[in-house]
Backbone bond lengths (Angstrom), bond angles and torsions (degrees), N, CA, C in turn:
res aa  C-N    CA-C-N  psi(-1)  N-CA   C-N-CA  omega(-1)  CA-C   N-CA-C  phi
1 M - - - 1.525 - - 1.470 111.75 -
2 K 1.418 111.85 -47.19 1.497 117.50 178.55 1.558 114.75 -57.13
3 G 1.351 113.77 -38.46 1.411 125.28 -178.06 1.612 107.42 -65.71
4 F 1.314 108.45 -50.44 1.455 114.98 179.57 1.634 111.30 -57.39
5 R 1.336 113.40 -45.70 1.500 120.95 179.79 1.566 106.02 -57.93
6 C 1.287 119.16 -48.75 1.492 115.69 -179.20 1.496 118.70 -65.29
7 C 1.346 112.94 -33.90 1.473 121.98 176.78 1.570 107.10 -68.32
8 F 1.375 121.24 -38.92 1.387 120.64 177.07 1.472 114.94 -68.11
9 I 1.359 117.68 -37.54 1.396 123.16 174.82 1.534 115.46 -62.20
10 A 1.368 108.68 -40.05 1.522 118.50 -178.36 1.639 106.05 -64.49
11 L 1.295 114.65 -48.69 1.471 123.01 -177.61 1.630 109.17 -59.47
12 T 1.342 109.13 -44.61 1.505 114.31 -178.97 1.571 109.50 -66.86
13 M 1.217 122.35 -34.25 1.466 126.75 176.12 1.499 105.19 -68.89
14 M 1.287 123.44 -48.37 1.362 125.65 -174.46 1.620 107.73 -57.50
15 F 1.375 110.78 -49.37 1.428 117.19 -177.98 1.497 112.32 -62.30
16 S 1.331 120.69 -42.97 1.427 124.46 175.25 1.441 112.95 -54.98
17 F 1.443 113.13 -42.77 1.479 115.21 -175.73 1.480 109.04 -70.58
18 S 1.361 118.84 -34.18 1.521 119.91 -176.17 1.509 107.85 -69.33
19 V 1.367 115.45 -40.79 1.450 116.09 177.65 1.492 115.43 -65.14
20 S 1.315 116.49 -37.07 1.487 121.24 -175.44 1.550 108.82 -77.23
21 A 1.329 113.66 -22.77 1.546 121.37 -177.82 1.516 109.23 -81.05
22 M 1.302 118.60 -22.27 1.417 122.05 -178.42 1.540 111.84 -66.09
23 P 1.353 119.39 129.21 1.453 121.93 -176.27 1.543 113.92 -66.05
24 Q 1.234 115.36 146.35 1.511 119.16 175.33 1.531 105.74 -71.27
25 P 1.386 114.23 145.26 1.437 118.22 -171.35 1.561 110.32 -78.83
26 I 1.305 115.77 161.23 1.511 124.21 172.56 1.469 101.24 -90.24
27 L 1.362 118.87 134.23 1.441 127.09 174.60 1.502 111.87 -106.44
28 L 1.372 111.72 113.12 1.516 121.82 -177.19 1.546 103.28 -102.43
29 Q 1.316 112.34 130.82 1.511 119.92 176.78 1.547 116.40 -115.86
30 G 1.190 114.17 145.55 1.497 124.52 171.83 1.428 110.61 -153.10
31 A 1.310 114.69 145.86 1.523 117.24 -171.85 1.561 114.55 -87.68
32 M 1.289 117.87 -41.79 1.453 125.06 -176.83 1.473 110.31 -102.73
33 D 1.361 114.18 163.12 1.456 119.98 176.13 1.564 111.64 -52.32
34 I 1.436 107.97 -44.80 1.532 109.48 -172.96 1.504 110.40 -71.38
35 E 1.318 119.76 -11.79 1.425 124.30 176.80 1.506 116.97 -93.01
36 V 1.297 116.59 1.15 1.494 118.53 178.64 1.570 110.46 -132.12
37 E 1.269 120.56 -11.82 1.497 122.48 -167.74 1.499 111.32 -68.44
38 Y 1.306 117.09 -38.71 1.521 118.71 176.89 1.497 109.07 -68.23
39 M 1.345 122.32 -42.75 1.416 121.24 -175.24 1.497 108.47 -66.82
40 V 1.341 117.60 -44.50 1.476 122.00 174.41 1.595 114.92 -48.88
41 A 1.364 111.77 -43.14 1.431 121.06 -178.72 1.540 112.48 -66.80
42 Q 1.356 116.49 -20.67 1.370 121.38 -177.72 1.571 113.03 -85.46
43 L 1.360 116.12 -16.28 1.410 119.95 -178.39 1.566 112.50 -73.02
44 E 1.289 113.80 140.53 1.454 121.74 168.91 1.462 111.36 -101.56
45 N 1.364 111.89 152.37 1.459 119.68 -177.78 1.591 115.34 45.87
46 K 1.374 112.47 44.62 1.442 117.69 -172.10 1.563 110.58 -86.39
47 K 1.384 107.80 148.49 1.445 118.29 172.25 1.554 109.87 -135.54
48 E 1.217 114.18 147.03 1.544 125.45 -173.03 1.515 110.81 -105.12
49 E 1.387 109.84 137.37 1.420 114.85 171.19 1.517 110.79 -142.40
50 T 1.267 116.39 139.55 1.504 122.29 178.03 1.503 110.41 -111.97
51 I 1.308 120.71 121.86 1.450 121.23 165.87 1.517 113.63 -112.33
52 G 1.225 119.24 120.80 1.440 123.15 -174.13 1.593 107.23 63.05
53 S 1.296 115.02 -120.04 1.462 122.17 177.88 1.533 115.10 -97.01
54 W 1.347 114.87 -0.75 1.460 119.42 -171.89 1.410 116.13 -111.94
55 T 1.363 117.57 126.77 1.429 124.88 -177.81 1.533 114.04 -101.22
56 F 1.331 110.56 143.92 1.463 118.93 -178.89 1.673 110.28 -132.07
57 W 1.276 114.01 136.54 1.455 117.21 -179.64 1.569 103.36 -117.69
58 E 1.351 115.83 120.03 1.414 119.17 -179.06 1.512 112.60 -107.13
59 G 1.282 122.22 133.05 1.444 120.45 -178.95 1.611 105.05 -169.21
60 T 1.351 110.64 -153.79 1.533 118.38 -179.99 1.443 111.02 -134.27
61 I 1.407 111.69 151.39 1.537 115.62 170.60 1.600 102.40 -127.51
62 D 1.237 115.80 124.31 1.402 118.89 -178.48 1.549 115.06 58.27
63 G 1.360 110.84 29.23 1.545 117.42 178.43 1.550 110.18 84.88
64 Y 1.268 117.91 -2.46 1.541 121.17 176.98 1.555 113.88 -96.66
65 P 1.310 113.87 135.56 1.484 112.72 -179.01 1.578 114.68 -64.56
66 V 1.198 119.98 131.65 1.460 125.49 175.75 1.515 111.93 -137.61
67 V 1.270 116.15 139.14 1.457 122.40 176.31 1.561 108.70 -119.18
68 V 1.284 114.99 129.26 1.538 121.74 175.77 1.530 103.74 -101.41
69 S 1.313 110.75 132.42 1.600 119.06 178.64 1.525 107.74 -117.81
70 R 1.281 117.36 127.24 1.548 122.79 165.54 1.444 104.70 -92.75
71 T 1.333 116.33 102.61 1.462 122.67 -174.15 1.558 112.11 -77.35
72 E 1.311 116.71 -20.67 1.455 123.36 -166.93 1.560 108.68 70.46
73 V 1.321 118.43 173.26 1.428 123.17 -164.64 1.593 112.57 -90.20
74 G 1.294 114.07 136.25 1.430 116.38 169.67 1.549 114.87 108.70
75 I 1.352 110.65 168.02 1.499 118.07 -175.24 1.526 111.66 -62.34
76 A 1.300 116.39 -50.04 1.572 120.37 -175.98 1.504 109.28 -62.12
77 N 1.360 118.33 -48.65 1.442 121.64 -179.21 1.541 112.75 -60.36
78 A 1.361 115.81 -41.97 1.437 118.61 177.85 1.529 115.14 -66.66
79 S 1.264 115.76 -35.07 1.503 121.12 172.95 1.531 112.99 -64.07
80 A 1.379 115.40 -48.11 1.523 115.96 -175.03 1.418 109.66 -69.97
81 S 1.421 120.05 -42.96 1.417 123.35 -176.63 1.556 111.60 -67.01
82 T 1.341 117.53 -29.66 1.470 117.28 178.95 1.537 110.23 -74.06
83 V 1.379 116.01 -38.30 1.425 116.20 176.67 1.564 112.42 -61.75
84 L 1.319 115.28 -43.94 1.399 117.13 179.27 1.502 115.73 -66.04
85 G 1.316 115.59 -37.62 1.499 120.38 171.48 1.474 115.15 -60.73
86 I 1.358 116.03 -37.40 1.477 113.90 177.25 1.462 111.82 -77.65
87 E 1.346 122.92 -37.92 1.446 124.59 -179.53 1.475 109.52 -66.40
88 K 1.331 117.61 -35.39 1.543 117.60 -176.34 1.390 112.67 -85.10
89 F 1.361 118.84 -38.65 1.488 119.31 -169.86 1.540 118.66 -113.38
90 S 1.351 112.33 -7.39 1.500 119.49 -179.99 1.594 111.24 47.58
91 P 1.236 117.19 61.66 1.500 118.78 -176.31 1.584 111.67 -71.79
92 S 1.335 112.53 153.30 1.493 118.77 -179.94 1.505 107.71 -93.18
93 M 1.381 116.88 -9.44 1.467 119.57 -177.62 1.587 108.42 -164.76
94 I 1.338 114.64 145.85 1.392 116.97 -179.44 1.547 109.64 -123.38
95 V 1.317 120.68 130.13 1.336 128.99 -179.11 1.530 109.11 -113.11
96 N 1.365 125.09 107.55 1.388 124.82 173.23 1.503 110.24 -97.92
97 Q 1.346 117.22 117.81 1.419 116.39 -171.95 1.613 109.25 -135.89
98 G 1.259 118.31 171.57 1.432 122.82 -179.73 1.521 115.09 149.90
99 T 1.269 116.36 -157.85 1.398 124.03 -171.69 1.614 105.67 -101.09
100 S 1.406 114.43 160.66 1.444 116.43 -174.04 1.507 105.75 -161.65
101 G 1.383 119.25 157.18 1.452 126.30 179.65 1.529 105.74 -96.97
102 G 1.368 113.66 144.72 1.391 121.51 -173.98 1.592 115.46 -77.71
103 H 1.370 121.41 139.91 1.381 124.48 174.64 1.480 110.38 -119.05
104 D 1.309 118.95 -30.45 1.447 123.81 -177.96 1.608 111.85 -88.81
105 P 1.386 114.78 119.71 1.409 119.35 -179.08 1.442 116.23 -56.55
106 E 1.351 119.81 -16.01 1.459 126.55 -174.61 1.531 105.96 -88.90
107 L 1.303 121.13 -4.77 1.397 124.07 -176.05 1.497 113.27 -113.33
108 Y 1.301 121.38 146.48 1.504 125.29 -170.31 1.580 102.62 -131.84
109 R 1.431 110.21 168.52 1.469 117.61 178.20 1.514 107.16 -58.05
110 G 1.341 112.99 134.20 1.544 121.04 176.82 1.469 112.88 101.16
111 D 1.378 114.86 -15.59 1.549 118.41 179.37 1.557 102.39 -73.75
112 I 1.371 109.18 151.14 1.504 118.89 179.92 1.468 110.01 -115.54
113 V 1.323 114.17 136.90 1.474 121.90 -178.14 1.502 111.35 -109.70
114 L 1.261 124.41 120.25 1.498 125.87 170.06 1.563 105.47 -89.05
115 A 1.244 114.50 115.84 1.433 120.56 -176.41 1.532 110.47 -71.13
116 V 1.318 114.53 109.34 1.535 119.47 167.88 1.449 107.27 -67.96
117 K 1.387 119.51 -39.15 1.434 119.94 175.13 1.528 106.57 -153.01
118 S 1.316 116.34 162.78 1.393 120.51 170.91 1.583 110.67 -138.41
119 F 1.350 118.10 160.50 1.436 115.01 -172.48 1.629 101.79 -152.71
120 N 1.415 110.98 164.47 1.373 119.01 -176.85 1.604 105.09 -83.44
121 M 1.358 114.45 94.05 1.430 121.25 -174.11 1.571 108.52 -71.40
122 G 1.335 119.08 -29.23 1.410 121.11 -171.73 1.610 115.34 -84.65
123 A 1.333 117.92 -1.91 1.427 125.38 -179.70 1.568 104.18 -89.94
124 N 1.307 115.62 119.64 1.478 116.63 -177.58 1.575 109.80 -145.53
125 R 1.300 119.05 152.29 1.423 124.80 174.41 1.546 109.04 -127.52
126 S 1.321 115.55 150.52 1.453 123.63 173.89 1.503 114.12 -119.48
127 E 1.372 117.34 154.66 1.455 116.17 173.15 1.471 106.11 -89.24
128 F 1.307 118.42 166.23 1.407 125.57 -173.41 1.550 106.79 -71.37
129 S 1.216 113.59 139.43 1.530 120.74 171.26 1.520 109.07 -151.67
130 E 1.335 114.45 156.87 1.515 118.69 -178.96 1.438 109.49 -73.53
131 A 1.425 115.68 158.32 1.429 117.97 179.21 1.478 115.37 -58.59
132 S 1.284 119.89 -28.29 1.397 127.51 176.45 1.471 114.89 -59.54
133 A 1.330 117.25 -25.92 1.464 124.98 -176.69 1.587 110.89 -77.08
134 G 1.282 112.33 -13.54 1.526 114.31 178.97 1.541 113.08 72.82
135 I 1.355 115.27 -160.78 1.495 120.09 -175.91 1.503 105.47 -112.46
136 Q 1.278 114.94 128.38 1.477 124.47 -174.39 1.527 109.06 -126.11
137 P 1.331 121.67 71.84 1.426 121.13 -174.01 1.573 114.20 -63.27
138 E 1.378 112.26 -24.25 1.480 113.57 177.53 1.477 116.28 -63.91
139 K 1.364 115.66 -15.65 1.458 122.70 174.89 1.542 116.31 -92.44
140 W 1.268 112.97 -4.15 1.475 115.90 176.10 1.454 111.01 -64.42
141 K 1.395 116.91 155.00 1.419 126.21 173.93 1.431 115.53 -118.53
142 N 1.304 120.70 142.45 1.464 120.51 -179.49 1.495 110.21 -60.58
143 F 1.389 120.15 134.10 1.387 124.02 -172.75 1.499 107.31 -98.19
144 T 1.373 119.30 86.33 1.378 124.58 -168.42 1.498 114.25 -73.48
145 V 1.332 122.36 -9.61 1.408 125.50 175.66 1.438 110.97 -51.58
146 T 1.417 116.05 -35.79 1.502 118.43 179.76 1.520 117.65 -62.96
147 M 1.402 114.51 -11.91 1.406 116.63 175.50 1.483 114.57 -110.78
148 R 1.246 121.08 24.96 1.370 126.56 174.49 1.484 110.52 -74.81
149 L 1.277 114.75 139.29 1.569 121.96 174.95 1.560 109.93 -125.97
150 R 1.271 117.31 164.39 1.515 117.20 170.69 1.522 108.30 -111.69
151 E 1.305 111.68 145.28 1.388 123.43 174.59 1.607 110.09 -129.89
152 D 1.233 118.95 120.88 1.557 120.62 -169.88 1.441 113.04 47.67
153 N 1.447 113.37 44.75 1.424 125.01 -178.72 1.482 113.92 54.22
154 K 1.354 117.00 29.03 1.515 120.40 171.72 1.605 104.49 -119.37
155 L 1.374 113.86 142.10 1.460 118.47 -176.59 1.546 105.00 -76.40
156 V 1.410 109.37 139.83 1.492 118.14 176.04 1.475 104.36 -125.12
157 E 1.325 119.64 130.59 1.399 127.56 -179.74 1.661 110.02 -82.98
158 H 1.283 112.25 139.67 1.479 116.88 173.81 1.457 107.24 -138.56
159 D 1.353 116.59 136.50 1.529 118.72 172.21 1.527 112.99 -106.20
160 A 1.367 114.04 0.09 1.482 121.83 174.75 1.458 106.75 -167.48
161 F 1.290 117.92 166.26 1.537 123.73 172.07 1.593 107.05 -119.50
162 Y 1.288 114.08 125.73 1.469 120.68 -174.16 1.542 110.43 -92.73
163 S 1.201 115.90 133.82 1.575 122.32 168.66 1.571 105.62 -63.01
164 E 1.340 112.07 150.26 1.414 121.98 172.96 1.514 107.25 -55.47
165 P 1.300 121.57 119.90 1.490 123.19 -178.04 1.478 113.83 -60.00
166 T 1.381 118.35 -42.14 1.442 118.82 -179.72 1.484 113.34 -64.68
167 L 1.372 116.65 -27.96 1.496 115.23 172.81 1.504 115.27 -73.60
168 V 1.320 117.32 -35.89 1.386 125.79 -178.83 1.496 107.83 -64.64
169 D 1.361 113.93 -49.38 1.531 118.89 179.76 1.526 113.68 -61.76
170 F 1.363 110.22 -40.45 1.491 118.00 -175.37 1.546 105.41 -62.96
171 A 1.356 120.26 -45.13 1.448 122.16 -177.77 1.423 111.26 -64.76
172 F 1.312 116.89 -47.09 1.494 127.06 -176.34 1.592 106.41 -58.30
173 E 1.245 119.39 -46.56 1.373 122.86 -170.15 1.588 117.15 -87.67
174 N 1.394 113.08 -19.33 1.383 116.43 -171.83 1.580 117.36 -121.76
175 V 1.356 115.36 -15.53 1.425 122.18 -174.84 1.553 109.76 -114.16
176 S 1.351 111.86 119.48 1.513 115.84 -175.63 1.628 107.66 -90.54
177 H 1.240 114.79 160.80 1.457 121.05 177.11 1.483 107.33 -67.88
178 P 1.305 120.66 128.41 1.432 124.14 -178.24 1.561 115.57 -73.11
179 G 1.306 117.50 -8.88 1.414 124.20 -177.09 1.509 111.65 -137.48
180 K 1.363 113.74 -144.27 1.553 117.31 175.53 1.580 103.64 -97.55
181 G 1.309 109.68 135.22 1.512 117.39 178.60 1.520 106.26 141.05
182 K 1.358 112.79 176.38 1.416 120.66 -177.36 1.556 108.06 -121.47
183 V 1.338 115.02 159.95 1.380 122.21 176.40 1.541 109.52 -111.76
184 V 1.389 115.82 129.98 1.486 114.98 -174.52 1.560 102.78 -138.03
185 K 1.350 116.97 164.58 1.447 126.61 169.39 1.498 107.03 -95.96
186 G 1.346 109.47 139.33 1.528 112.63 -178.62 1.482 113.85 -161.63
187 V 1.336 114.92 -167.93 1.451 124.18 178.44 1.508 109.37 -113.34
188 I 1.363 112.24 131.37 1.502 121.87 178.88 1.440 111.07 -104.04
189 G 1.294 117.44 123.17 1.503 119.92 172.76 1.600 111.13 -96.27
190 T 1.327 114.76 127.57 1.480 118.14 -176.04 1.533 107.36 -110.48
191 A 1.396 115.96 133.97 1.331 117.36 177.28 1.624 109.15 -167.42
192 D 1.302 120.39 150.55 1.449 124.17 176.60 1.469 105.99 -74.86
193 E 1.300 121.18 60.58 1.432 132.85 -179.82 1.442 116.03 -137.25
194 W 1.338 118.71 153.42 1.447 123.92 164.15 1.554 105.88 -128.97
195 N 1.397 117.26 97.33 1.439 117.66 -176.53 1.589 111.88 -86.74
196 R 1.329 110.47 132.11 1.504 112.40 174.06 1.496 113.87 -127.43
197 E 1.323 116.32 -0.43 1.494 123.29 174.18 1.509 105.54 -74.47
198 V 1.370 112.47 109.72 1.524 116.69 -179.67 1.443 114.79 -56.96
199 A 1.289 122.66 -36.03 1.399 130.18 178.14 1.513 108.33 -57.04
200 R 1.324 114.31 -48.79 1.415 119.11 -176.05 1.550 113.66 -72.78
201 I 1.383 115.89 -35.09 1.432 123.02 174.70 1.543 106.72 -62.27
202 N 1.260 117.78 -47.65 1.604 120.74 175.68 1.472 113.26 -55.89
203 W 1.378 113.83 -42.33 1.467 118.03 -177.25 1.573 113.09 -69.80
204 L 1.297 113.34 -37.43 1.565 117.15 176.97 1.575 107.90 -68.41
205 H 1.300 117.51 -38.04 1.449 117.84 -177.05 1.593 110.85 -71.76
206 K 1.373 114.76 -35.52 1.438 120.21 175.50 1.517 114.35 -69.00
207 T 1.408 118.30 -39.52 1.350 126.44 -177.81 1.532 115.68 -77.43
208 Y 1.326 112.05 -41.31 1.503 115.33 -172.85 1.523 111.82 -119.19
209 Q 1.386 115.84 6.14 1.543 118.26 -179.89 1.539 111.94 58.68
210 T 1.342 119.73 29.67 1.472 119.76 -176.62 1.592 108.07 -73.51
211 S 1.346 110.43 136.94 1.434 117.90 169.93 1.544 113.12 -84.00
212 A 1.416 114.47 -36.89 1.506 119.56 -177.90 1.485 108.72 -154.75
213 E 1.325 112.18 167.19 1.477 116.26 175.49 1.511 106.48 -123.43
214 E 1.330 112.40 153.14 1.489 119.95 171.72 1.504 110.76 -158.92
215 M 1.300 118.86 -158.92 1.501 119.59 -170.50 1.519 117.84 -125.18
216 E 1.337 113.25 0.35 1.574 113.81 -173.22 1.428 119.83 -137.53
217 S 1.366 119.82 -22.94 1.439 119.87 -169.66 1.582 113.48 -61.16
218 S 1.324 118.72 -51.94 1.376 116.38 179.40 1.470 121.24 -53.46
219 S 1.389 113.71 -37.54 1.418 123.20 178.76 1.522 111.02 -65.62
220 A 1.304 115.69 -43.67 1.548 120.65 174.77 1.522 109.49 -65.50
221 A 1.229 117.44 -39.48 1.426 122.69 178.59 1.480 113.94 -62.02
222 L 1.321 116.08 -41.34 1.492 123.24 179.89 1.504 107.88 -63.14
223 V 1.342 118.83 -45.54 1.533 122.08 -178.24 1.489 107.50 -66.91
224 A 1.368 118.86 -43.61 1.440 120.59 176.40 1.558 112.96 -56.26
225 K 1.441 112.90 -38.57 1.470 113.08 -177.68 1.557 109.68 -69.57
226 A 1.316 115.08 -34.17 1.453 120.44 -174.52 1.575 111.38 -65.58
227 Y 1.463 108.21 -32.51 1.491 113.12 179.36 1.547 113.38 -97.37
228 N 1.393 114.51 3.89 1.527 122.14 -179.46 1.464 108.54 57.88
229 I 1.271 119.57 48.83 1.441 123.10 176.71 1.625 109.51 -111.28
230 P 1.308 118.39 130.02 1.474 117.25 -178.24 1.604 111.61 -61.21
231 F 1.267 111.92 138.32 1.500 122.47 -170.63 1.524 109.90 -133.57
232 I 1.359 114.07 144.32 1.465 122.70 171.38 1.486 109.29 -141.05
233 G 1.339 118.06 131.65 1.512 124.01 166.38 1.408 112.98 -97.68
234 I 1.449 117.09 130.09 1.386 119.09 -179.86 1.605 104.19 -131.10
235 R 1.243 117.31 118.60 1.554 125.37 -176.70 1.533 113.73 -124.04
236 I 1.338 113.66 137.60 1.453 119.93 175.63 1.446 103.21 -101.13
237 L 1.374 119.88 143.93 1.505 122.43 166.13 1.517 108.00 -77.66
238 S 1.332 113.05 115.61 1.528 122.02 179.84 1.576 106.86 -95.17
239 N 1.290 115.10 -18.33 1.488 116.43 -178.43 1.548 105.79 -164.00
240 T 1.313 117.02 150.86 1.398 122.05 177.38 1.590 106.10 -147.69
241 D 1.286 120.04 122.77 1.495 120.81 175.50 1.483 110.40 -80.52
242 L 1.259 119.17 -10.36 1.440 123.25 -176.49 1.616 107.05 -71.69
243 H 1.363 111.60 -22.20 1.472 117.98 -178.51 1.530 108.56 -130.17
244 N 1.336 117.30 26.59 1.508 118.90 177.54 1.475 111.99 46.93
245 Q 1.329 121.09 42.35 1.436 124.48 177.77 1.580 106.78 -112.42
246 D 1.387 113.57 110.92 1.461 121.67 -178.56 1.540 111.38 -71.79
247 F 1.392 114.43 173.35 1.427 118.97 -179.31 1.473 112.63 -66.65
248 D 1.338 114.74 134.28 1.497 121.40 -179.61 1.507 102.88 -123.97
249 P 1.423 116.16 110.74 1.427 118.32 177.06 1.599 115.72 -63.59
250 E 1.272 117.29 -19.38 1.458 121.02 -178.14 1.532 108.42 -61.51
251 T 1.353 113.65 -36.42 1.537 115.06 179.71 1.459 114.05 -54.79
252 A 1.337 118.55 -28.56 1.433 118.62 178.88 1.571 114.55 -58.10
253 T 1.331 109.74 -39.10 1.583 116.69 177.99 1.534 110.67 -75.71
254 V 1.267 119.14 -33.90 1.459 119.77 171.61 1.490 114.76 -57.07
255 N 1.379 112.54 -49.08 1.453 114.54 175.44 1.509 119.89 -62.83
256 Q 1.327 113.92 -31.01 1.487 119.34 175.92 1.477 106.60 -68.02
257 K 1.284 120.18 -38.13 1.524 123.27 -175.54 1.591 104.07 -64.07
258 Y 1.352 113.44 -37.94 1.523 112.16 -173.73 1.591 105.81 -74.49
259 V 1.304 114.88 -32.36 1.558 114.33 179.68 1.478 111.06 -69.71
260 I 1.223 119.59 -36.90 1.490 124.62 -174.38 1.670 105.65 -70.22
261 D 1.268 111.50 -38.47 1.416 116.26 176.34 1.516 112.61 -67.49
262 F 1.311 114.29 -39.96 1.549 120.79 168.49 1.461 112.67 -52.87
263 V 1.315 113.87 -51.82 1.510 115.40 -177.19 1.514 113.84 -64.32
264 K 1.300 118.99 -42.06 1.412 123.08 -179.94 1.560 108.36 -60.63
265 K 1.358 115.77 -45.36 1.421 115.32 -173.97 1.561 109.59 -75.24
266 W 1.296 121.02 -33.60 1.396 126.20 174.52 1.545 111.54 -60.48
267 V 1.304 113.46 -45.41 1.500 117.49 179.73 1.564 111.56 -66.96
268 A 1.314 113.50 -41.20 1.559 115.37 172.87 1.470 113.54 -60.56
269 S 1.290 118.32 -31.77 1.499 119.26 -177.61 1.504 112.24 -75.79
270 Q 1.237 116.56 -16.47 1.476 118.34 -174.54 1.546 107.99 -98.23
271 K 1.329 119.10 0.31 1.476 119.92 176.21 1.483 112.77 -81.16
């Protein structure tokens, strides 16, 4: 009996060590089917799980654990799915990626933006004015209260959420564009909006230095910040009205190829 007990304890310790030694997965996010299908196809030994409206695929890439999350579209969906992904899988890194609309006149459809920072572009406040003054959106101010977080039960103000600089630099220096286009560092504006008024796009770019707009990155980044998990946003321009370039769904696959290459090279660099 004593020998059995010792053997059992030894096996338990070995199992505990093997579990603790397993690396935490990388969480890859995309909102729409076309923004996750390629990444899911790259997973080995994958299994699927749906929680509420949000689906996760768990597997490996080059032997390293990776989870792909279909967040669904918009700020609320991105926040909810990110919390679920963190609580369920305890990721070591979060990559929010997908398509976006261009704001920078120097960028064209197919160009990739590595988000130095992202912010809630759709949260605005206006000062009081009489009805006769009309609507003056160019005077609106970004309502940063929506980006507040608490640390040790104390409110902390944020006007944006920054991607982990080491991840941005690594991607920029080591991962090449998989197609035609360039890779730049920039600012991502997140909002439940699809802006096509060129004057407004120009105003947003001039006011906030936005490279592109989309609907999820800043929300995922907020949650990642709250949990102190390294985050990076990677977005490809799928359309830009600054150059009369309409939405091209193929760009979603191109961006996922870039992200998978990033993951493989990052994993290799950690060995």
